[in-house]
N, CA, C and O of each residue as an XYZ file, in Angstrom:
280
protein
N       5.345      5.881     -0.377
C       5.491      6.201      0.613
C       7.125      5.218      1.053
O       7.021      3.993      1.102
N       8.159      5.702      1.264
C       8.901      4.824      2.125
C       8.360      4.255      3.629
O       7.340      4.420      4.298
N       9.736      3.420      3.794
C       9.123      2.423      4.796
C       9.711      3.960      6.223
O       9.143      4.214      7.285
N      10.749      4.528      5.734
C      11.108      5.213      7.437
C      10.289      7.075      7.683
O      10.163      7.845      8.635
N       9.912      7.086      6.200
C       8.620      7.766      6.078
C       7.129      7.415      6.813
O       6.496      8.221      7.495
N       6.798      6.287      6.569
C       5.907      5.495      7.613
C       6.668      5.371      8.827
O       6.161      6.309      9.441
N       7.361      4.978      9.468
C       7.323      4.958     10.638
C       7.706      6.560     11.462
O       7.463      6.819     12.641
N       8.277      7.364     10.573
C       7.736      8.933     10.297
C       6.964      9.406     11.403
O       7.094      9.824     12.554
N       5.748      9.048     10.179
C       4.172      9.400     11.018
C       3.428      8.736     11.026
O       2.315      8.804     10.504
N       3.900      7.934     11.635
C       2.848      7.015     12.791
C       3.760      7.389     14.114
O       3.378      6.963     15.204
N       4.787      8.065     14.042
C       5.862      8.103     15.719
C       5.407      9.735     16.108
O       5.515     10.297     17.198
N       4.656     10.482     14.321
C       4.331     11.669     15.172
C       2.800     11.753     15.586
O       2.433     12.812     16.094
N       1.465     10.288     15.340
C       0.539     10.777     15.327
C       0.586     10.251     16.625
O       0.098     10.814     17.605
N       1.277      8.974     16.642
C       1.238      8.976     18.057
C       2.054      9.519     19.658
O       2.293      8.934     20.714
N       2.293     10.902     19.159
C       2.876     11.781     19.488
C       1.819     12.763     19.681
O       2.209     13.429     20.639
N       0.751     13.196     19.316
C      -0.364     14.133     18.857
C      -1.312     13.218     20.025
O      -1.918     13.847     20.893
N      -1.381     11.859     19.982
C      -2.377     11.622     20.155
C      -2.277     11.016     22.047
O      -3.241     10.746     22.764
N      -0.894     10.961     22.392
C      -0.185     10.550     23.564
C      -0.274     12.020     24.583
O      -0.237     11.996     25.813
N      -0.431     13.610     23.491
C      -0.236     14.886     23.706
C      -1.908     14.888     24.649
O      -2.262     15.079     25.812
N      -2.420     14.630     23.630
C      -4.336     15.276     24.270
C      -4.266     14.724     25.574
O      -4.714     15.394     26.505
N      -3.566     13.132     25.876
C      -3.908     12.970     27.025
C      -3.205     12.792     27.795
O      -3.164     11.683     28.328
N      -2.210     13.986     28.239
C      -2.036     14.191     29.408
C      -2.682     14.773     29.717
O      -3.853     14.975     29.392
N      -1.645     15.438     30.877
C      -2.229     15.671     32.443
C      -3.007     17.361     31.977
O      -2.266     18.195     31.457
N      -3.963     17.582     32.136
C      -4.951     19.155     31.614
C      -4.779     19.478     30.711
O      -4.388     20.635     30.558
N      -4.980     18.626     29.619
C      -4.896     19.204     28.377
C      -6.216     18.584     27.828
O      -6.766     17.601     28.324
N      -6.725     19.389     26.571
C      -7.688     18.928     26.003
C      -7.737     18.500     24.783
O      -6.741     19.063     24.327
N      -8.143     17.957     23.998
C      -8.309     17.763     22.407
C      -8.585     18.856     21.726
O      -8.766     18.548     20.548
N      -8.747     20.400     21.974
C      -9.269     20.746     21.325
C      -7.937     21.780     21.510
O      -7.720     22.348     20.439
N      -7.040     22.158     22.512
C      -5.680     22.418     22.733
C      -5.231     21.825     22.108
O      -4.838     22.523     21.174
N      -4.910     20.568     21.924
C      -3.879     19.639     21.490
C      -4.253     19.660     19.620
O      -3.424     19.024     18.969
N      -4.982     20.086     19.092
C      -5.330     19.855     17.724
C      -5.172     21.194     17.129
O      -5.067     21.186     15.903
N      -5.108     22.959     18.023
C      -4.873     23.709     17.528
C      -3.350     23.778     17.455
O      -2.836     24.288     16.459
N      -2.168     23.027     19.004
C      -0.614     23.363     19.139
C      -0.224     22.266     18.047
O       0.963     22.379     17.744
N      -0.931     21.154     17.312
C      -0.237     20.681     15.938
C      -0.545     20.956     15.224
O      -0.143     20.266     14.287
N      -1.557     22.197     14.767
C      -2.037     22.346     13.499
C      -2.984     21.075     12.601
O      -3.203     21.033     11.391
N      -3.360     20.245     13.524
C      -4.587     19.359     12.812
C      -6.337     19.657     12.923
O      -6.695     20.309     13.904
N      -7.240     19.266     12.096
C      -8.479     19.605     13.052
C      -9.065     18.517     13.139
O      -9.211     17.723     12.210
N      -9.663     18.310     14.877
C     -10.404     17.617     15.445
C     -10.732     16.740     15.142
O     -10.368     15.678     15.646
N     -11.947     16.900     13.735
C     -11.561     15.323     12.960
C     -10.973     14.567     13.265
O     -11.189     13.501     13.841
N      -9.734     15.276     12.731
C      -8.572     14.693     11.605
C      -8.241     13.863     12.980
O      -8.080     12.649     12.851
N      -8.120     14.478     14.382
C      -8.002     14.025     15.397
C      -8.685     12.985     15.591
O      -8.159     12.016     15.045
N      -9.784     12.706     16.216
C     -11.005     11.629     15.801
C     -10.939     10.099     15.216
O     -11.242      8.996     15.671
N     -10.318     10.644     13.816
C     -10.469      9.573     12.966
C      -9.239      9.089     13.156
O      -9.283      8.283     12.227
N      -7.866      8.888     13.748
C      -6.657      9.005     13.999
C      -6.502      7.714     15.319
O      -5.881      6.683     15.577
N      -7.714      8.779     15.965
C      -7.887      8.210     17.879
C      -8.749      7.288     17.698
O      -8.648      7.087     18.908
N      -9.763      6.263     17.252
C     -10.356      5.534     16.439
C      -9.841      4.652     15.814
O     -10.151      3.519     16.181
N      -8.884      4.767     14.665
C      -8.193      3.913     14.760
C      -7.437      3.358     14.805
O      -7.329      2.440     13.992
N      -6.144      3.652     16.095
C      -5.727      3.044     16.764
C      -6.610      2.744     18.080
O      -5.995      1.920     18.756
N      -7.893      3.130     18.726
C      -8.351      2.273     19.660
C      -8.728      0.884     19.165
O      -8.626     -0.159     19.811
N      -9.289      1.061     17.622
C      -9.198     -0.367     17.411
C      -8.842     -1.292     16.226
O      -9.490     -2.247     15.799
N      -7.262     -0.621     15.642
C      -6.107     -1.377     14.924
C      -4.977     -1.184     15.842
O      -3.984     -1.898     15.703
N      -5.022     -0.366     16.692
C      -3.217     -0.238     17.285
C      -2.900      0.903     16.392
O      -3.631      1.705     15.810
N      -1.208      0.715     16.456
C      -0.127      2.063     15.765
C       0.037      1.488     14.299
O       0.293      2.324     13.432
N      -0.090      0.063     13.888
C      -0.474     -0.311     12.762
C      -0.776      0.866     11.760
O      -0.020      1.533     11.054
N      -2.120      0.890     11.938
C      -2.943      1.875     11.250
C      -3.081      3.222     11.216
O      -3.967      3.941     10.752
N      -1.997      3.467     11.817
C      -1.820      4.978     11.999
C      -0.988      5.671     10.421
O      -0.780      6.881     10.337
N      -0.667      4.882      9.494
C       0.449      5.279      8.930
C      -0.771      5.352      8.017
O      -1.898      4.896      8.213
N      -0.123      6.266      6.614
C      -1.413      6.915      5.975
C      -1.456      5.744      4.471
O      -0.589      5.025      3.973
N      -3.181      6.063      4.053
C      -3.660      5.061      3.493
C      -3.901      5.630      2.002
O      -4.168      6.791      1.695
N      -3.727      4.438      1.098
C      -4.154      4.785     -0.187
C      -5.829      5.090      0.071
O      -6.757      4.504      0.629
N      -5.662      6.182     -0.571
C      -6.707      6.386     -1.657
C      -7.357      5.906     -2.740
O      -6.956      5.960     -3.902
N      -8.486      5.378     -2.298
C      -9.303      4.641     -4.447
C     -10.052      5.463     -4.756
O     -10.712      6.187     -4.011
N     -10.028      5.437     -5.906
C     -10.775      6.147     -6.687
C     -12.003      5.549     -6.496
O     -12.323      4.430     -6.095
N     -13.155      7.331     -7.168
C     -14.599      7.010     -6.350
C     -15.323      6.872     -7.473
O     -16.483      6.473     -7.375
N     -14.765      7.177     -8.735
C     -15.415      6.815     -9.553
C     -14.222      6.904    -11.320
O     -13.293      7.679    -11.548
N     -14.707      5.959    -12.082
C     -13.866      6.154    -13.312
C     -14.562      5.988    -14.107
O     -15.380      5.110    -14.384
N     -13.977      7.625    -14.876
C     -14.900      8.248    -15.870
C     -14.863      7.427    -17.420
O     -15.912      7.223    -18.030
N     -13.564      7.007    -17.942
C     -13.650      5.770    -18.943
C     -14.410      4.251    -19.008
O     -14.590      3.306    -19.776
N     -14.674      4.647    -17.841
C     -15.317      3.370    -18.316
C     -16.478      2.577    -18.609
O     -17.371      2.542    -17.762
N     -16.603      1.912    -19.723
C     -18.133      1.519    -20.482
C     -19.002      0.393    -20.614
O     -20.048      0.492    -21.255
């Protein structure tokens, strides 16, 4: 992922989190509007609360098993 894509992703996720904190909006309404699950929203909200905007970028996945391991 390029630096520009990371910035765009962090900006979009921040916009979603700010949208939910707006007046007379619930998390459910925001998630329906943006087409994301509430579980995803709360994952992003917890990451932002704990680490700030830096952790809103995409994180790499670690393979859970290695089928060729000896």
